[in-house]
Each structure stands twice: as C-alpha cells, then as structure tokens.
C-alpha positions in Angstrom: -8.0 8.6 -22.5 -5.6 6.3 -20.5 -5.6 6.4 -17.0 -2.2 7.9 -16.1 -3.7 10.9 -17.9 -7.0 10.6 -16.1 -4.8 10.6 -12.9 -2.7 14.2 -14.2 -5.8 16.3 -15.1 -7.0 15.5 -11.3 -3.6 16.7 -10.2 -3.8 20.0 -8.0 0.0 21.6 -8.9 -0.5 24.0 -6.2 -0.6 21.0 -4.0 2.1 19.2 -5.2 4.6 22.7 -4.9 3.1 23.0 -1.7 4.4 20.0 -0.5 7.2 20.3 -2.4 8.0 23.0 0.0 7.6 20.9 3.0 9.8 18.3 2.0 12.7 19.7 0.8 13.6 20.1 4.5 16.3 17.8 5.5 19.3 17.3 8.5 21.7 19.1 5.8 18.8 22.2 4.8 16.7 22.0 8.0 16.0 26.2 7.8 16.4 28.2 4.5 15.6 31.1 3.2 13.1 32.0 0.6 15.8 32.0 -2.3 17.0 29.1 -0.8 14.0 27.2 -1.3 13.1 28.4 -4.5 16.2 27.1 -5.7 16.1 23.7 -4.3 12.2 23.3 -5.7 13.0 24.6 -9.1 10.6 27.2 -8.9 10.6 30.9 -8.9 11.2 33.6 -6.1 7.9 34.7 -6.4 5.9 31.8 -6.5 8.0 29.8 -3.3 7.3 33.2 -1.4 3.6 32.8 -2.1 3.9 29.5 -0.8 6.2 30.3 2.2 3.4 32.7 3.2 0.8 30.7 2.6 2.3 27.8 5.0 3.0 30.2 7.7 -0.5 31.2 8.1 -1.4 27.2 8.4 1.5 27.2 10.8 3.4 24.2 9.4 6.4 26.8 8.5 7.8 29.6 10.9 10.5 32.0 10.5 13.2 31.3 13.0 13.5 35.0 14.5 17.7 34.9 15.1 18.4 34.1 11.5 15.3 35.1 10.0 15.2 31.5 7.7 12.5 29.5 7.2 12.0 26.2 8.8 9.3 23.7 9.8 7.3 24.6 12.8 6.0 21.4 15.2 2.5 21.3 12.8 4.0 19.2 10.7 4.3 16.1 13.1 0.7 16.9 13.6 0.4 14.9 10.1 2.3 12.2 11.8 0.4 11.9 14.2 -2.4 11.4 12.7 -1.2 8.7 10.9 0.2 6.6 13.6 -2.7 7.1 16.0 -4.9 5.7 12.7 -2.5 2.8 11.7 -4.7 -0.3 12.5 -1.3 -2.6 14.0 0.4 0.6 16.1 -1.3 1.1 18.9 -1.6 -3.0 19.2 1.5 -3.9 19.1 3.1 -1.8 21.6 2.1 -4.7 24.3 4.0 -7.5 22.1 7.1 -4.9 21.2 7.2 -4.6 24.8 7.8 -8.5 25.8 9.9 -8.8 23.1 12.2 -5.9 24.9 12.1 -7.5 28.0 12.7 -11.2 27.0 15.8 -10.2 24.6 17.1 -6.6 25.8 17.2 -5.5 22.0 16.0 -3.1 20.3 13.1 -3.9 19.3 10.7 -2.3 16.0 7.8 -2.4 13.7 8.1 -1.4 10.2 6.2 -1.0 6.8 7.5 -1.3 3.6 6.9 2.1 1.5 8.2 1.8 -2.0 11.8 0.8 -2.1 12.7 1.6 1.8 11.2 0.4 5.0 9.6 2.8 7.5 9.8 3.1 11.2 6.6 2.9 12.9 7.3 2.3 16.2 10.3 1.3 18.5 11.9 0.8 21.7 15.3 1.1 22.5 17.7 -1.2 24.4 20.7 0.0 26.6 22.6 -2.6 25.1 22.6 -0.6 21.7 24.6 1.7 20.0 22.6 4.7 19.2 21.8 4.5 15.3 19.6 7.8 15.2 17.0 5.1 14.2 13.5 7.1 15.5 10.0 6.8 14.4 9.6 7.9 10.5 13.2 6.7 9.7 13.5 5.3 6.5 15.9 2.9 5.6 16.8 1.1 2.5 14.8 -2.2 2.2 17.3 -4.4 0.1 20.0 -4.5 2.8 18.0 -4.3 6.3 16.5 -7.3 8.0 13.0 -6.0 8.2 13.0 -4.9 4.5 14.5 -8.1 3.6 11.6 -10.0 5.5 8.9 -8.3 4.0 10.6 -8.4 0.4 10.5 -12.2 1.2 7.3 -12.3 1.4 6.7 -10.9 -2.2 6.7 -12.7 -5.6 9.6 -13.0 -7.2 8.6 -10.3 -10.1 7.8 -8.1 -7.6 10.5 -7.9 -5.1 12.9 -8.3 -8.3 10.9 -5.1 -9.9 11.6 -3.1 -6.7 15.6 -4.2 -6.1 15.9 -2.8 -9.6 14.4 0.5 -9.1 16.6 0.7 -5.5 19.7 2.6 -5.5 21.7 -0.3 -4.3 25.4 0.5 -2.8 27.7 -1.1 -0.2 27.0 0.9 2.8 29.4 -1.5 4.7 31.7 -3.9 3.3 29.0 -6.4 4.2 26.7 -4.9 2.3 25.1 -7.3 -0.4 23.8 -5.0 -3.0 23.8 -6.8 -6.3 20.5 -8.3 -7.6 20.7 -12.0 -7.7 22.3 -12.6 -4.9 19.5 -10.3 -2.9 17.1 -12.3 -4.5 18.9 -15.9 -3.6 18.8 -14.9 0.0 14.7 -13.8 0.0 14.2 -17.4 -1.1 16.2 -18.6 1.9 14.7 -16.3 4.1 10.9 -17.3 2.7 12.0 -20.8 3.5 13.1 -20.4 7.4 10.7 -17.7 8.3 12.4 -15.0 9.1 15.6 -12.7 7.6 19.0 -11.9 8.9 21.0 -9.1 8.3 25.0 -8.5 10.0 26.5 -5.3 10.0 24.6 -4.4 6.4 23.8 -0.8 6.8 25.3 -0.3 10.3 28.3 -1.5 11.6 28.5 -3.3 14.9 24.7 -4.3 14.4 22.7 -7.5 14.0 18.9 -7.2 13.1 16.4 -10.7 12.2 12.9 -10.1 11.2 9.6 -11.5 10.5 7.1 -10.0 8.5 3.3 -9.6 9.4 1.3 -10.6 6.9 -2.3 -9.8 5.9 -5.3 -12.3 5.2 -3.9 -12.8 1.6 -0.2 -13.5 3.3 0.8 -10.3 1.8 3.6 -8.2 4.0 1.9 -5.2 5.9 4.8 -4.6 8.0 7.5 -6.3 10.4 8.9 -6.8 13.2 12.5 -7.0 14.1 15.4 -7.1 16.5 18.5 -5.4 17.0 21.5 -6.4 18.9 24.9 -4.8 19.5 27.3 -6.8 17.0 29.9 -7.1 19.9 27.1 -8.9 21.9 27.7 -11.4 19.1 25.2 -14.1 17.5 25.3 -17.7 18.2 23.3 -20.3 16.7 21.0 -21.1 19.5 20.8 -17.2 20.0 19.5 -17.1 16.7 17.2 -19.2 16.8 15.9 -18.5 19.7 15.3 -14.9 19.0 13.4 -16.0 15.4 11.3 -18.1 17.4 10.1 -15.4 19.7 9.5 -13.2 16.5 8.0 -15.7 14.5 5.4 -16.3 17.5 4.9 -12.5 17.7 4.2 -11.8 14.3 1.5 -14.5 13.8 0.1 -13.2 16.6 0.0 -9.4 14.9 -1.1 -11.4 11.6 -4.4 -12.4 13.1 -4.9 -8.8 14.7 
C-alpha cells in the first residue's frame, strides 16, 4: 500500500467538506445562501444545510439578520490568532520591525512561504506608503514579490523551479517577470547578493526589498521586507542602505 493510499484512508471527508464551506467565502462572496454555498462547494443542498447548521452551532458561521445570508463569524479569526501566537517568530520580530520602520519610514513586513504564495504574518504600515490592502493573512504570488523571490532564492534550484512551474504566472503589471527561465536567473542573482528587489511587479508605484530568514539548515523560514512608494525612487545608495539593514535584521532573526 502506498503512502498516498494510507493518507487517503485516514482522511475524514466530512472535515474536508466543513473546511471547504469555511474557505469558499472571499471578497467577492462575503455572504451566501445555502443554495449558493452548495453550488460553490459542489455538494447537494441538504448536505450543505447540515454543515452550515453545525458550523453555526460551533460559532464559525452566522446568519445575517438583515439579508438572511450565511457569513463567517468573528470566531473564524480565533484560528488565525492561535497560529500567530504559536509561531516562534511573530512575537519576537516586532521590535525588529519597529526599528526598521523608524530607520526607513517604509512599510515593513514578516512573511512566510506557503506553496506558491507568500503569507503576511506581521506588517507595519508607513505614512508614505500607498494603501495596497495588504493585511495580516494576505497572500501574494511568490514569483513576483520581493519576499517570495528572497525565499525562493534560498531553495535548491530544482525545488524552486518546480514551485514556479506549478504557479499560475501572469503579468500583473508591465514590469512583471513571469517566464520561468528569467525568474531562475533572478533567483541566482538574488542568492549571490543576499537580497531580492522587486520594482512595480505586483503593485504599480511600489518598490520592495526583502531578505530571507534562515533556519539552521539554511532553508528559508521567513522573510523580512521593506516596501516604499515608487514616487520616492530607489537610488543605488538607498538600495544598499536598505539591503544592509535588512540583512543585519535577518541574521539576528535567524539566530532566534
């Protein structure tokens, strides 16, 4: 029996369906009827009704009194809060991010790599930064963001290329580098110089610099980054100063 078959036999399908209900809500679908949930989750209406009832009783879903639609409750945030409190870096990184914010007046962040995405675990906004709607828990594609490129650059070449090939790569802006060979060349350069730079590749008017935080096996466990508005420009001296600050911070975090 293969390992995959063993895992499948252990899979509790009802739990999978329950999480599918919770995960289907998004910015375009913040609230839905039971019928809509059933359609989006590819299950029959009676099954959707039972899952909605159970999740409502547990406090993770609620019915909007005005619209009578089903929506996530505030309790869904508890799962994220438990993760953040348990993460070994989140609490410890805050003083370092505060220092970077004061030194640079940029927006500073801590991110991790999850599959083909980067996920934001901590973020301090700058008054000089355009609002990009990035909050804790936000996901962005790794292939065209400085934190993602910084972490990908520390992986084995074959592993990084496999992630890129599984990614739905597209040009978010005219500056987005989205072809695998070109991205692999950038990763090699970023690995040599110790930091990644992204200029208006996902958001227009945004420059980001990021450095990976490594574990004891020299694998990326996170990345620290600084983002600035494009209108402030990025002369070579500023790029060097910011990258030096980030490299020093990442080295301290790597030792935690």
